[in-house]
C-alpha positions in Angstrom: 0.0 0.0 0.0 1.4 3.4 -0.9 2.1 6.0 1.7 -0.7 8.3 0.3 -3.2 5.5 0.7 -2.0 4.7 4.2 -2.4 8.4 5.1 -5.9 8.4 3.7 -6.9 5.4 5.7 -5.3 6.9 8.9 -7.2 10.2 8.4 -10.5 8.4 7.8 -10.1 6.2 10.8 -9.2 9.2 13.0 -12.3 11.0 11.8 -14.4 8.0 12.6 -12.9 7.6 16.0 -13.5 11.2 17.0 -17.2 11.0 15.8 -17.6 7.6 17.6 -16.1 8.9 20.9 -18.6 11.8 21.1 -21.7 10.2 19.6 -24.4 9.7 22.2 -26.5 6.5 22.4 -29.4 6.5 20.1 -31.9 4.4 22.1 -29.8 1.4 23.1 -27.3 1.5 20.3 -24.4 3.7 19.2 -23.7 4.0 15.5 -20.2 2.5 14.8 -18.6 5.2 12.8 -15.2 3.6 13.0 -16.5 0.7 11.0 -18.2 3.0 8.6 -15.1 5.0 7.9 -13.0 1.8 7.7 -15.3 0.5 4.9 -15.2 3.9 3.2 -11.4 3.8 3.3 -11.4 0.3 1.8 -13.7 1.3 -1.0 -11.5 4.3 -1.8 -8.1 2.6 -1.5 -9.1 -0.9 -2.9 -6.4 -2.8 -0.9 -5.5 -6.5 -1.2 -7.2 -8.9 1.3 -4.2 -8.8 3.7 -4.2 -5.0 3.8 -8.0 -5.0 4.2 -7.6 -7.3 7.2 -5.0 -5.0 8.7 -7.4 -2.0 8.3 -10.1 -4.0 10.0 -7.9 -5.1 12.9 -6.7 -1.5 13.5 -10.3 -0.2 13.3 -11.3 -2.9 15.8 -8.5 -2.0 18.2 -9.5 1.7 18.0 -13.2 0.9 18.4 -12.4 -1.3 21.4 -11.0 1.6 23.4 -14.1 3.8 22.9 -16.7 1.0 23.0 -19.6 1.1 25.4 -20.1 -2.6 25.2 -19.3 -5.0 28.1 -17.4 -7.3 25.6 -15.3 -4.6 23.9 -12.6 -7.0 22.6 -15.2 -8.5 20.3 -14.9 -5.3 18.2 -11.6 -6.6 16.8 -13.2 -9.7 15.5 -16.3 -8.0 14.1 -14.3 -5.2 12.4 -11.8 -7.6 10.9 -14.6 -9.7 9.4 -16.4 -6.7 8.1 -13.2 -5.3 6.5 -12.5 -8.7 4.9 -16.0 -8.7 3.5 -15.8 -5.2 2.2 -12.4 -5.9 0.7 -13.6 -9.0 -1.1 -16.7 -7.4 -2.5 -14.8 -4.3 -3.6 -12.4 -6.3 -5.7 -15.0 -8.7 -7.1 -18.0 -6.5 -8.0 -18.2 -4.6 -11.3 -18.8 -0.9 -11.3 -22.6 -1.2 -11.5 -23.4 2.2 -12.9 -27.0 3.0 -13.8 -27.2 6.5 -15.3 -25.3 8.9 -13.1 -25.6 6.7 -10.0 -23.0 4.1 -8.9 -24.7 1.3 -7.0 -21.6 -0.6 -6.0 -21.2 1.3 -2.7 -24.8 0.4 -1.7 -24.3 -3.2 -2.4 -21.0 -3.4 -0.5 -22.6 -1.6 2.5 -25.5 -4.1 2.5 -23.1 -7.1 2.3 
């Protein structure tokens, strides 16, 4: 991964962490913006599977420190699995453009 891509991933994870740290609970849940920004970074950088796993592990470790869950270590497993899923689908799906709208991001987010 190039240093420019690494810097982009670091900035996006930092933004997601700051938002996650100050987001109040919405009902009984807190939106996981660290995972959201990790998937956004994966879709922008398009890393290999090993680099995508690394992004997921780092996102899980960051999310673990700010988690409001009683089993915070589970964030590492969940973020790593989500990052692998996003990396796989980012590399395998075609562009899926219909008119001016790209549907690939929606499909990856749902997966």
